[in-house]
PDB file of N, CA, C and O in Angstrom:
ATOM      1  N   ARG A   1     112.753  76.301  55.977  1.00  0.00           N
ATOM      2  CA  ARG A   1     111.591  77.476  57.085  1.00  0.00           C
ATOM      3  C   ARG A   1     110.776  76.252  57.690  1.00  0.00           C
ATOM      4  O   ARG A   1     110.324  75.129  57.466  1.00  0.00           O
ATOM      5  N   THR A   2     110.948  77.545  58.860  1.00  0.00           N
ATOM      6  CA  THR A   2     110.533  75.570  60.429  1.00  0.00           C
ATOM      7  C   THR A   2     108.802  76.681  60.155  1.00  0.00           C
ATOM      8  O   THR A   2     108.685  77.881  59.906  1.00  0.00           O
ATOM      9  N   ASP A   3     107.724  75.574  60.352  1.00  0.00           N
ATOM     10  CA  ASP A   3     106.500  75.951  60.071  1.00  0.00           C
ATOM     11  C   ASP A   3     106.214  76.907  61.998  1.00  0.00           C
ATOM     12  O   ASP A   3     106.941  76.768  62.982  1.00  0.00           O
ATOM     13  N   ILE A   4     105.356  77.494  61.919  1.00  0.00           N
ATOM     14  CA  ILE A   4     105.210  78.014  63.249  1.00  0.00           C
ATOM     15  C   ILE A   4     104.207  76.688  64.109  1.00  0.00           C
ATOM     16  O   ILE A   4     104.389  76.372  65.284  1.00  0.00           O
ATOM     17  N   ARG A   5     103.030  75.986  63.072  1.00  0.00           N
ATOM     18  CA  ARG A   5     102.471  75.191  63.511  1.00  0.00           C
ATOM     19  C   ARG A   5     103.368  74.128  64.764  1.00  0.00           C
ATOM     20  O   ARG A   5     102.926  73.894  65.889  1.00  0.00           O
ATOM     21  N   VAL A   6     104.864  73.537  64.136  1.00  0.00           N
ATOM     22  CA  VAL A   6     105.317  72.851  64.242  1.00  0.00           C
ATOM     23  C   VAL A   6     105.747  72.976  65.832  1.00  0.00           C
ATOM     24  O   VAL A   6     105.828  71.941  66.495  1.00  0.00           O
ATOM     25  N   SER A   7     106.054  74.404  66.502  1.00  0.00           N
ATOM     26  CA  SER A   7     106.408  74.185  67.609  1.00  0.00           C
ATOM     27  C   SER A   7     105.210  75.165  68.701  1.00  0.00           C
ATOM     28  O   SER A   7     105.365  75.357  69.908  1.00  0.00           O
ATOM     29  N   ILE A   8     103.794  75.772  67.658  1.00  0.00           N
ATOM     30  CA  ILE A   8     103.569  76.118  68.599  1.00  0.00           C
ATOM     31  C   ILE A   8     102.887  75.540  69.847  1.00  0.00           C
ATOM     32  O   ILE A   8     102.550  76.151  70.861  1.00  0.00           O
ATOM     33  N   GLY A   9     102.753  74.215  69.559  1.00  0.00           N
ATOM     34  CA  GLY A   9     102.633  73.829  71.258  1.00  0.00           C
ATOM     35  C   GLY A   9     103.559  74.041  72.622  1.00  0.00           C
ATOM     36  O   GLY A   9     103.424  74.175  73.839  1.00  0.00           O
ATOM     37  N   ALA A  10     104.782  73.969  71.411  1.00  0.00           N
ATOM     38  CA  ALA A  10     105.908  74.059  72.786  1.00  0.00           C
ATOM     39  C   ALA A  10     105.443  75.328  73.015  1.00  0.00           C
ATOM     40  O   ALA A  10     105.131  75.419  74.203  1.00  0.00           O
ATOM     41  N   LEU A  11     105.233  76.466  72.347  1.00  0.00           N
ATOM     42  CA  LEU A  11     104.567  77.912  73.043  1.00  0.00           C
ATOM     43  C   LEU A  11     104.126  78.327  73.787  1.00  0.00           C
ATOM     44  O   LEU A  11     104.350  79.216  74.609  1.00  0.00           O
ATOM     45  N   PHE A  12     103.126  77.419  73.455  1.00  0.00           N
ATOM     46  CA  PHE A  12     101.752  77.798  74.605  1.00  0.00           C
ATOM     47  C   PHE A  12     102.049  77.003  75.671  1.00  0.00           C
ATOM     48  O   PHE A  12     101.397  77.425  76.626  1.00  0.00           O
ATOM     49  N   GLN A  13     102.908  75.778  76.081  1.00  0.00           N
ATOM     50  CA  GLN A  13     103.561  74.912  77.268  1.00  0.00           C
ATOM     51  C   GLN A  13     104.343  75.775  78.215  1.00  0.00           C
ATOM     52  O   GLN A  13     104.282  75.682  79.441  1.00  0.00           O
ATOM     53  N   LEU A  14     105.253  76.819  77.386  1.00  0.00           N
ATOM     54  CA  LEU A  14     106.354  77.958  77.852  1.00  0.00           C
ATOM     55  C   LEU A  14     105.561  78.886  78.283  1.00  0.00           C
ATOM     56  O   LEU A  14     105.983  79.244  79.383  1.00  0.00           O
ATOM     57  N   LEU A  15     103.901  79.913  77.761  1.00  0.00           N
ATOM     58  CA  LEU A  15     103.474  80.404  78.416  1.00  0.00           C
ATOM     59  C   LEU A  15     103.042  80.272  79.840  1.00  0.00           C
ATOM     60  O   LEU A  15     102.938  80.994  80.831  1.00  0.00           O
ATOM     61  N   SER A  16     102.819  78.923  79.471  1.00  0.00           N
ATOM     62  CA  SER A  16     101.809  77.876  80.815  1.00  0.00           C
ATOM     63  C   SER A  16     101.947  77.984  81.963  1.00  0.00           C
ATOM     64  O   SER A  16     101.309  77.957  83.015  1.00  0.00           O
ATOM     65  N   GLU A  17     103.553  78.204  81.326  1.00  0.00           N
ATOM     66  CA  GLU A  17     105.206  77.516  82.741  1.00  0.00           C
ATOM     67  C   GLU A  17     105.221  79.087  83.082  1.00  0.00           C
ATOM     68  O   GLU A  17     105.422  79.138  84.295  1.00  0.00           O
ATOM     69  N   LEU A  18     105.091  80.514  82.528  1.00  0.00           N
ATOM     70  CA  LEU A  18     105.746  82.019  82.878  1.00  0.00           C
ATOM     71  C   LEU A  18     104.826  82.378  83.772  1.00  0.00           C
ATOM     72  O   LEU A  18     105.100  83.082  84.744  1.00  0.00           O
ATOM     73  N   CYS A  19     102.982  81.662  83.373  1.00  0.00           N
ATOM     74  CA  CYS A  19     102.342  82.304  84.319  1.00  0.00           C
ATOM     75  C   CYS A  19     102.459  80.996  85.200  1.00  0.00           C
ATOM     76  O   CYS A  19     103.358  81.381  85.947  1.00  0.00           O
ATOM     77  N   GLN A  20     102.314  80.361  85.411  1.00  0.00           N
ATOM     78  CA  GLN A  20     102.219  79.654  86.859  1.00  0.00           C
ATOM     79  C   GLN A  20     103.569  79.894  87.565  1.00  0.00           C
ATOM     80  O   GLN A  20     103.488  79.654  88.770  1.00  0.00           O
ATOM     81  N   HIS A  21     105.245  80.453  87.001  1.00  0.00           N
ATOM     82  CA  HIS A  21     105.582  80.499  87.853  1.00  0.00           C
ATOM     83  C   HIS A  21     105.206  81.726  88.425  1.00  0.00           C
ATOM     84  O   HIS A  21     104.868  81.730  89.609  1.00  0.00           O
ATOM     85  N   SER A  22     105.214  83.179  87.516  1.00  0.00           N
ATOM     86  CA  SER A  22     104.596  84.689  88.355  1.00  0.00           C
ATOM     87  C   SER A  22     103.490  84.096  89.100  1.00  0.00           C
ATOM     88  O   SER A  22     103.359  85.065  89.849  1.00  0.00           O
ATOM     89  N   GLN A  23     102.475  83.185  89.551  1.00  0.00           N
ATOM     90  CA  GLN A  23     102.469  82.711  90.362  1.00  0.00           C
ATOM     91  C   GLN A  23     102.355  82.380  91.219  1.00  0.00           C
ATOM     92  O   GLN A  23     101.487  82.666  92.044  1.00  0.00           O
ATOM     93  N   THR A  24     103.449  81.466  91.305  1.00  0.00           N
ATOM     94  CA  THR A  24     103.908  81.244  92.400  1.00  0.00           C
ATOM     95  C   THR A  24     105.224  81.855  93.009  1.00  0.00           C
ATOM     96  O   THR A  24     105.381  81.423  94.150  1.00  0.00           O
ATOM     97  N   THR A  25     106.011  82.537  92.703  1.00  0.00           N
ATOM     98  CA  THR A  25     106.515  83.960  92.934  1.00  0.00           C
ATOM     99  C   THR A  25     105.965  84.961  93.218  1.00  0.00           C
ATOM    100  O   THR A  25     106.705  85.818  93.701  1.00  0.00           O
ATOM    101  N   ILE A  26     104.592  85.298  93.079  1.00  0.00           N
ATOM    102  CA  ILE A  26     103.554  86.744  93.152  1.00  0.00           C
ATOM    103  C   ILE A  26     103.060  85.690  95.391  1.00  0.00           C
ATOM    104  O   ILE A  26     103.168  86.040  96.567  1.00  0.00           O
ATOM    105  N   GLN A  27     102.591  84.481  94.659  1.00  0.00           N
ATOM    106  CA  GLN A  27     102.224  83.789  96.259  1.00  0.00           C
ATOM    107  C   GLN A  27     103.501  83.483  97.430  1.00  0.00           C
ATOM    108  O   GLN A  27     103.379  84.117  98.479  1.00  0.00           O
ATOM    109  N   ASN A  28     104.282  82.885  97.357  1.00  0.00           N
ATOM    110  CA  ASN A  28     105.465  83.341  97.903  1.00  0.00           C
ATOM    111  C   ASN A  28     105.889  84.668  98.367  1.00  0.00           C
ATOM    112  O   ASN A  28     106.368  84.870  99.483  1.00  0.00           O
ATOM    113  N   ALA A  29     105.769  85.218  97.816  1.00  0.00           N
ATOM    114  CA  ALA A  29     105.890  86.577  98.028  1.00  0.00           C
ATOM    115  C   ALA A  29     104.301  87.224  99.723  1.00  0.00           C
ATOM    116  O   ALA A  29     104.342  87.857 100.778  1.00  0.00           O
ATOM    117  N   ILE A  30     103.569  86.721  99.147  1.00  0.00           N
ATOM    118  CA  ILE A  30     102.388  86.832  99.592  1.00  0.00           C
ATOM    119  C   ILE A  30     102.168  86.059 101.552  1.00  0.00           C
ATOM    120  O   ILE A  30     101.971  86.606 102.637  1.00  0.00           O
ATOM    121  N   ASP A  31     102.359  84.472 101.084  1.00  0.00           N
ATOM    122  CA  ASP A  31     103.006  83.725 102.232  1.00  0.00           C
ATOM    123  C   ASP A  31     104.387  84.428 102.956  1.00  0.00           C
ATOM    124  O   ASP A  31     104.319  84.618 104.170  1.00  0.00           O
ATOM    125  N   GLU A  32     105.686  84.831 102.211  1.00  0.00           N
ATOM    126  CA  GLU A  32     106.393  85.971 103.566  1.00  0.00           C
ATOM    127  C   GLU A  32     106.194  86.810 104.717  1.00  0.00           C
ATOM    128  O   GLU A  32     106.618  87.013 105.855  1.00  0.00           O
ATOM    129  N   PHE A  33     105.135  87.297 103.665  1.00  0.00           N
ATOM    130  CA  PHE A  33     104.425  88.710 104.801  1.00  0.00           C
ATOM    131  C   PHE A  33     103.572  88.597 105.487  1.00  0.00           C
ATOM    132  O   PHE A  33     103.376  89.339 106.449  1.00  0.00           O
ATOM    133  N   LEU A  34     102.905  87.704 105.184  1.00  0.00           N
ATOM    134  CA  LEU A  34     101.958  86.520 106.483  1.00  0.00           C
ATOM    135  C   LEU A  34     102.348  86.262 107.347  1.00  0.00           C
ATOM    136  O   LEU A  34     101.826  86.244 108.461  1.00  0.00           O
ATOM    137  N   ILE A  35     104.167  85.793 106.769  1.00  0.00           N
ATOM    138  CA  ILE A  35     104.265  85.021 108.292  1.00  0.00           C
ATOM    139  C   ILE A  35     105.248  85.440 109.343  1.00  0.00           C
ATOM    140  O   ILE A  35     105.696  84.819 110.307  1.00  0.00           O
ATOM    141  N   LYS A  36     105.627  87.563 108.582  1.00  0.00           N
ATOM    142  CA  LYS A  36     105.975  88.020 109.524  1.00  0.00           C
ATOM    143  C   LYS A  36     105.215  88.942 110.493  1.00  0.00           C
ATOM    144  O   LYS A  36     104.325  89.736 110.187  1.00  0.00           O
ATOM    145  N   THR A  37     105.756  88.682 111.800  1.00  0.00           N
ATOM    146  CA  THR A  37     105.336  89.497 112.928  1.00  0.00           C
ATOM    147  C   THR A  37     105.404  90.812 113.257  1.00  0.00           C
ATOM    148  O   THR A  37     106.590  91.110 113.398  1.00  0.00           O
ATOM    149  N   PHE A  38     104.744  91.665 113.430  1.00  0.00           N
ATOM    150  CA  PHE A  38     105.166  92.831 114.120  1.00  0.00           C
ATOM    151  C   PHE A  38     105.168  93.466 115.295  1.00  0.00           C
ATOM    152  O   PHE A  38     104.164  94.011 115.751  1.00  0.00           O
ATOM    153  N   LEU A  39     106.447  93.438 115.947  1.00  0.00           N
ATOM    154  CA  LEU A  39     106.400  93.434 118.274  1.00  0.00           C
ATOM    155  C   LEU A  39     107.189  94.357 117.733  1.00  0.00           C
ATOM    156  O   LEU A  39     107.898  94.446 116.730  1.00  0.00           O
ATOM    157  N   SER A  40     106.821  95.188 118.864  1.00  0.00           N
ATOM    158  CA  SER A  40     107.288  95.957 119.593  1.00  0.00           C
ATOM    159  C   SER A  40     106.655  96.633 120.987  1.00  0.00           C
ATOM    160  O   SER A  40     105.490  96.879 121.299  1.00  0.00           O
ATOM    161  N   VAL A  41     108.202  96.869 121.849  1.00  0.00           N
ATOM    162  CA  VAL A  41     107.869  96.091 123.413  1.00  0.00           C
ATOM    163  C   VAL A  41     106.965  98.234 123.998  1.00  0.00           C
ATOM    164  O   VAL A  41     106.939  98.723 125.127  1.00  0.00           O
ATOM    165  N   GLU A  42     106.581  98.683 123.045  1.00  0.00           N
ATOM    166  CA  GLU A  42     106.019  99.913 123.528  1.00  0.00           C
ATOM    167  C   GLU A  42     104.615  99.795 122.022  1.00  0.00           C
ATOM    168  O   GLU A  42     104.259  98.901 121.255  1.00  0.00           O
ATOM    169  N   ILE A  43     104.257 101.098 122.232  1.00  0.00           N
ATOM    170  CA  ILE A  43     102.665 101.283 121.488  1.00  0.00           C
ATOM    171  C   ILE A  43     103.796 102.427 120.522  1.00  0.00           C
ATOM    172  O   ILE A  43     104.682 103.235 120.799  1.00  0.00           O
ATOM    173  N   VAL A  44     103.005 101.810 119.060  1.00  0.00           N
ATOM    174  CA  VAL A  44     103.807 103.088 117.823  1.00  0.00           C
ATOM    175  C   VAL A  44     102.803 103.691 117.395  1.00  0.00           C
ATOM    176  O   VAL A  44     101.700 103.155 117.284  1.00  0.00           O
ATOM    177  N   SER A  45     103.069 104.949 117.085  1.00  0.00           N
ATOM    178  CA  SER A  45     102.134 105.532 116.722  1.00  0.00           C
ATOM    179  C   SER A  45     101.309 104.766 115.370  1.00  0.00           C
ATOM    180  O   SER A  45     101.609 103.657 114.929  1.00  0.00           O
ATOM    181  N   GLU A  46     100.523 105.398 114.998  1.00  0.00           N
ATOM    182  CA  GLU A  46      99.734 104.683 113.743  1.00  0.00           C
ATOM    183  C   GLU A  46     100.501 105.237 111.990  1.00  0.00           C
ATOM    184  O   GLU A  46     100.410 104.810 110.838  1.00  0.00           O
ATOM    185  N   SER A  47     100.997 106.021 112.454  1.00  0.00           N
ATOM    186  CA  SER A  47     102.566 106.161 111.545  1.00  0.00           C
ATOM    187  C   SER A  47     103.064 105.757 111.298  1.00  0.00           C
ATOM    188  O   SER A  47     103.284 105.211 110.217  1.00  0.00           O
ATOM    189  N   GLN A  48     103.795 105.842 112.728  1.00  0.00           N
ATOM    190  CA  GLN A  48     104.468 104.998 112.429  1.00  0.00           C
ATOM    191  C   GLN A  48     105.187 103.302 111.898  1.00  0.00           C
ATOM    192  O   GLN A  48     106.194 102.822 111.378  1.00  0.00           O
ATOM    193  N   PHE A  49     103.504 102.796 112.613  1.00  0.00           N
ATOM    194  CA  PHE A  49     103.386 101.821 112.061  1.00  0.00           C
ATOM    195  C   PHE A  49     103.171 101.644 110.396  1.00  0.00           C
ATOM    196  O   PHE A  49     103.855 101.075 109.546  1.00  0.00           O
ATOM    197  N   LEU A  50     101.765 102.475 110.317  1.00  0.00           N
ATOM    198  CA  LEU A  50     102.008 102.865 108.509  1.00  0.00           C
ATOM    199  C   LEU A  50     102.916 102.628 107.729  1.00  0.00           C
ATOM    200  O   LEU A  50     102.620 102.062 106.676  1.00  0.00           O
ATOM    201  N   LEU A  51     105.128 103.196 108.154  1.00  0.00           N
ATOM    202  CA  LEU A  51     105.968 103.755 107.405  1.00  0.00           C
ATOM    203  C   LEU A  51     106.540 101.969 107.439  1.00  0.00           C
ATOM    204  O   LEU A  51     106.877 101.287 106.471  1.00  0.00           O
ATOM    205  N   GLN A  52     106.502 101.649 108.624  1.00  0.00           N
ATOM    206  CA  GLN A  52     107.082 100.505 109.263  1.00  0.00           C
ATOM    207  C   GLN A  52     106.111  99.124 107.856  1.00  0.00           C
ATOM    208  O   GLN A  52     106.900  98.456 107.187  1.00  0.00           O
ATOM    209  N   ILE A  53     105.084  98.965 107.685  1.00  0.00           N
ATOM    210  CA  ILE A  53     104.797  98.242 107.213  1.00  0.00           C
ATOM    211  C   ILE A  53     104.944  98.690 105.282  1.00  0.00           C
ATOM    212  O   ILE A  53     105.145  98.022 104.268  1.00  0.00           O
ATOM    213  N   ASN A  54     104.769  99.796 105.502  1.00  0.00           N
ATOM    214  CA  ASN A  54     105.105 100.412 103.671  1.00  0.00           C
ATOM    215  C   ASN A  54     106.997  99.623 103.074  1.00  0.00           C
ATOM    216  O   ASN A  54     107.447  99.297 101.975  1.00  0.00           O
ATOM    217  N   ASP A  55     107.617  99.617 104.617  1.00  0.00           N
ATOM    218  CA  ASP A  55     108.602  98.846 104.247  1.00  0.00           C
ATOM    219  C   ASP A  55     108.656  97.867 103.823  1.00  0.00           C
ATOM    220  O   ASP A  55     108.885  97.651 102.633  1.00  0.00           O
ATOM    221  N   ILE A  56     108.447  96.946 104.748  1.00  0.00           N
ATOM    222  CA  ILE A  56     108.167  95.730 104.696  1.00  0.00           C
ATOM    223  C   ILE A  56     108.020  95.786 103.205  1.00  0.00           C
ATOM    224  O   ILE A  56     108.949  95.829 102.398  1.00  0.00           O
ATOM    225  N   THR A  57     106.415  95.781 102.874  1.00  0.00           N
ATOM    226  CA  THR A  57     105.720  95.842 101.320  1.00  0.00           C
ATOM    227  C   THR A  57     106.530  96.348 100.540  1.00  0.00           C
ATOM    228  O   THR A  57     106.746  95.756  99.482  1.00  0.00           O
ATOM    229  N   GLY A  58     107.066  97.320 100.767  1.00  0.00           N
ATOM    230  CA  GLY A  58     108.305  97.847  99.462  1.00  0.00           C
ATOM    231  C   GLY A  58     109.205  97.143  99.141  1.00  0.00           C
ATOM    232  O   GLY A  58     109.753  96.999  98.048  1.00  0.00           O
ATOM    233  N   TYR A  59     109.458  96.477 100.538  1.00  0.00           N
ATOM    234  CA  TYR A  59     110.753  95.296 100.128  1.00  0.00           C
ATOM    235  C   TYR A  59     110.320  93.864  99.701  1.00  0.00           C
ATOM    236  O   TYR A  59     110.938  92.979  99.109  1.00  0.00           O
ATOM    237  N   LEU A  60     109.359  93.912 100.076  1.00  0.00           N
ATOM    238  CA  LEU A  60     108.762  92.548  99.190  1.00  0.00           C
ATOM    239  C   LEU A  60     108.393  92.909  97.657  1.00  0.00           C
ATOM    240  O   LEU A  60     108.307  92.087  96.744  1.00  0.00           O
ATOM    241  N   GLU A  61     108.223  94.082  97.575  1.00  0.00           N
ATOM    242  CA  GLU A  61     107.427  94.332  96.679  1.00  0.00           C
ATOM    243  C   GLU A  61     108.369  93.876  95.205  1.00  0.00           C
ATOM    244  O   GLU A  61     108.156  93.191  94.205  1.00  0.00           O
ATOM    245  N   SER A  62     109.830  94.937  95.907  1.00  0.00           N
ATOM    246  CA  SER A  62     110.880  95.087  94.448  1.00  0.00           C
ATOM    247  C   SER A  62     111.713  93.021  95.205  1.00  0.00           C
ATOM    248  O   SER A  62     111.817  91.950  94.609  1.00  0.00           O
ATOM    249  N   ASN A  63     111.943  93.276  96.116  1.00  0.00           N
ATOM    250  CA  ASN A  63     111.981  91.530  95.828  1.00  0.00           C
ATOM    251  C   ASN A  63     111.578  90.362  95.005  1.00  0.00           C
ATOM    252  O   ASN A  63     112.311  89.485  94.548  1.00  0.00           O
ATOM    253  N   THR A  64     110.049  90.517  94.869  1.00  0.00           N
ATOM    254  CA  THR A  64     109.577  89.838  94.265  1.00  0.00           C
ATOM    255  C   THR A  64     109.619  89.836  92.678  1.00  0.00           C
ATOM    256  O   THR A  64     109.553  88.902  91.879  1.00  0.00           O
ATOM    257  N   ALA A  65     109.761  91.297  92.484  1.00  0.00           N
ATOM    258  CA  ALA A  65     110.018  91.943  91.540  1.00  0.00           C
ATOM    259  C   ALA A  65     111.499  91.247  90.223  1.00  0.00           C
ATOM    260  O   ALA A  65     111.597  90.979  89.026  1.00  0.00           O
ATOM    261  N   ARG A  66     112.494  91.242  91.655  1.00  0.00           N
ATOM    262  CA  ARG A  66     114.043  90.912  91.369  1.00  0.00           C
ATOM    263  C   ARG A  66     113.663  89.079  90.566  1.00  0.00           C
ATOM    264  O   ARG A  66     113.673  88.503  89.478  1.00  0.00           O
ATOM    265  N   LEU A  67     113.427  88.883  91.751  1.00  0.00           N
ATOM    266  CA  LEU A  67     112.910  87.183  91.885  1.00  0.00           C
ATOM    267  C   LEU A  67     113.060  86.683  90.244  1.00  0.00           C
ATOM    268  O   LEU A  67     113.861  86.000  89.607  1.00  0.00           O
ATOM    269  N   PHE A  68     111.610  87.554  89.912  1.00  0.00           N
ATOM    270  CA  PHE A  68     110.626  87.572  89.025  1.00  0.00           C
ATOM    271  C   PHE A  68     111.845  87.700  87.763  1.00  0.00           C
ATOM    272  O   PHE A  68     112.222  86.643  87.258  1.00  0.00           O
ATOM    273  N   SER A  69     112.405  88.926  87.305  1.00  0.00           N
ATOM    274  CA  SER A  69     113.056  89.452  86.772  1.00  0.00           C
ATOM    275  C   SER A  69     114.668  88.446  86.200  1.00  0.00           C
ATOM    276  O   SER A  69     115.249  88.400  85.116  1.00  0.00           O
ATOM    277  N   HIS A  70     114.966  87.668  87.732  1.00  0.00           N
ATOM    278  CA  HIS A  70     115.905  87.356  87.814  1.00  0.00           C
ATOM    279  C   HIS A  70     115.772  85.498  86.929  1.00  0.00           C
ATOM    280  O   HIS A  70     116.672  84.664  86.830  1.00  0.00           O
ATOM    281  N   SER A  71     114.696  85.430  86.564  1.00  0.00           N
ATOM    282  CA  SER A  71     113.666  84.048  86.399  1.00  0.00           C
ATOM    283  C   SER A  71     113.859  84.249  84.842  1.00  0.00           C
ATOM    284  O   SER A  71     114.610  83.515  84.200  1.00  0.00           O
ATOM    285  N   LEU A  72     113.112  85.325  84.246  1.00  0.00           N
ATOM    286  CA  LEU A  72     112.973  85.410  82.530  1.00  0.00           C
ATOM    287  C   LEU A  72     114.326  86.192  81.933  1.00  0.00           C
ATOM    288  O   LEU A  72     114.599  86.517  80.778  1.00  0.00           O
ATOM    289  N   GLN A  73     115.127  86.379  83.288  1.00  0.00           N
ATOM    290  CA  GLN A  73     116.428  86.169  82.059  1.00  0.00           C
ATOM    291  C   GLN A  73     117.283  84.862  82.082  1.00  0.00           C
ATOM    292  O   GLN A  73     117.850  84.417  81.084  1.00  0.00           O
ATOM    293  N   LEU A  74     117.309  84.436  83.010  1.00  0.00           N
ATOM    294  CA  LEU A  74     117.733  82.951  82.442  1.00  0.00           C
ATOM    295  C   LEU A  74     116.930  82.575  81.695  1.00  0.00           C
ATOM    296  O   LEU A  74     117.549  82.005  80.797  1.00  0.00           O
ATOM    297  N   LEU A  75     115.295  82.520  81.391  1.00  0.00           N
ATOM    298  CA  LEU A  75     114.990  81.354  80.370  1.00  0.00           C
ATOM    299  C   LEU A  75     115.243  82.320  79.264  1.00  0.00           C
ATOM    300  O   LEU A  75     114.461  81.935  78.394  1.00  0.00           O
ATOM    301  N   ARG A  76     115.970  83.491  78.731  1.00  0.00           N
ATOM    302  CA  ARG A  76     115.897  84.583  78.118  1.00  0.00           C
ATOM    303  C   ARG A  76     117.478  84.019  77.704  1.00  0.00           C
ATOM    304  O   ARG A  76     117.253  82.949  77.140  1.00  0.00           O
ATOM    305  N   SER A  77     118.323  84.144  77.714  1.00  0.00           N
ATOM    306  CA  SER A  77     119.613  82.644  78.036  1.00  0.00           C
ATOM    307  C   SER A  77     119.655  81.534  77.181  1.00  0.00           C
ATOM    308  O   SER A  77     120.323  81.347  76.165  1.00  0.00           O
ATOM    309  N   PHE A  78     118.860  80.851  77.736  1.00  0.00           N
ATOM    310  CA  PHE A  78     118.566  79.718  78.083  1.00  0.00           C
ATOM    311  C   PHE A  78     117.476  79.511  76.592  1.00  0.00           C
ATOM    312  O   PHE A  78     117.304  78.353  76.211  1.00  0.00           O
ATOM    313  N   VAL A  79     117.062  80.199  76.125  1.00  0.00           N
ATOM    314  CA  VAL A  79     116.144  80.953  74.763  1.00  0.00           C
ATOM    315  C   VAL A  79     116.754  80.832  73.622  1.00  0.00           C
ATOM    316  O   VAL A  79     116.627  80.190  72.580  1.00  0.00           O
ATOM    317  N   HIS A  80     117.709  81.900  74.250  1.00  0.00           N
ATOM    318  CA  HIS A  80     118.718  83.081  72.667  1.00  0.00           C
ATOM    319  C   HIS A  80     120.282  81.386  72.731  1.00  0.00           C
ATOM    320  O   HIS A  80     120.933  81.177  71.707  1.00  0.00           O
ATOM    321  N   GLY A  81     120.423  80.898  73.449  1.00  0.00           N
ATOM    322  CA  GLY A  81     121.365  79.688  73.710  1.00  0.00           C
ATOM    323  C   GLY A  81     121.258  77.999  72.431  1.00  0.00           C
ATOM    324  O   GLY A  81     122.156  77.453  71.791  1.00  0.00           O
ATOM    325  N   ASN A  82     119.360  77.583  72.572  1.00  0.00           N
ATOM    326  CA  ASN A  82     119.032  77.158  71.717  1.00  0.00           C
ATOM    327  C   ASN A  82     118.838  77.135  70.792  1.00  0.00           C
ATOM    328  O   ASN A  82     118.708  76.130  70.093  1.00  0.00           O
ATOM    329  N   THR A  83     118.695  78.991  70.267  1.00  0.00           N
ATOM    330  CA  THR A  83     117.899  79.569  69.172  1.00  0.00           C
ATOM    331  C   THR A  83     119.728  78.740  68.687  1.00  0.00           C
ATOM    332  O   THR A  83     119.911  77.597  68.268  1.00  0.00           O
ATOM    333  N   TYR A  84     120.609  79.641  68.910  1.00  0.00           N
ATOM    334  CA  TYR A  84     121.713  79.517  68.446  1.00  0.00           C
ATOM    335  C   TYR A  84     122.406  78.434  68.139  1.00  0.00           C
ATOM    336  O   TYR A  84     123.355  78.668  67.391  1.00  0.00           O
ATOM    337  N   VAL A  85     122.205  76.847  68.592  1.00  0.00           N
ATOM    338  CA  VAL A  85     122.054  76.044  68.539  1.00  0.00           C
ATOM    339  C   VAL A  85     120.920  75.573  67.413  1.00  0.00           C
ATOM    340  O   VAL A  85     120.991  74.369  67.166  1.00  0.00           O
ATOM    341  N   SER A  86     120.183  76.088  66.893  1.00  0.00           N
ATOM    342  CA  SER A  86     119.401  75.463  66.025  1.00  0.00           C
ATOM    343  C   SER A  86     119.905  75.600  64.914  1.00  0.00           C
ATOM    344  O   SER A  86     120.259  74.821  64.029  1.00  0.00           O
ATOM    345  N   VAL A  87     119.903  76.933  65.079  1.00  0.00           N
ATOM    346  CA  VAL A  87     120.952  77.681  63.704  1.00  0.00           C
ATOM    347  C   VAL A  87     121.661  76.849  62.876  1.00  0.00           C
ATOM    348  O   VAL A  87     121.442  76.302  61.795  1.00  0.00           O
ATOM    349  N   MET A  88     123.163  76.922  64.177  1.00  0.00           N
ATOM    350  CA  MET A  88     124.445  75.959  63.490  1.00  0.00           C
ATOM    351  C   MET A  88     124.202  74.756  63.548  1.00  0.00           C
ATOM    352  O   MET A  88     125.267  74.140  63.582  1.00  0.00           O
ATOM    353  N   ALA A  89     123.139  73.941  63.583  1.00  0.00           N
ATOM    354  CA  ALA A  89     122.759  72.860  63.481  1.00  0.00           C
ATOM    355  C   ALA A  89     122.520  72.398  62.151  1.00  0.00           C
ATOM    356  O   ALA A  89     122.112  71.252  61.960  1.00  0.00           O
TER     357      ALA A  89
END
């Protein structure tokens, strides 16, 4: 049976990497939002403007969550594969 103290360093490193990945994912979404420009050839009402801003932010939120979820799924698959290989070894 493996002592947790042997692998605790790797687990903390993994946690650190996950935190860094989440910060990077969120920062990328913020950067994407900030570079978007809203242009219109006519004056739009405040309600129309807010609707369009809400659409943009809604897209960025769902896209960011989807990207992060995909990354976590890849990590789960990798860890599961490593666990399987470790058990078989």
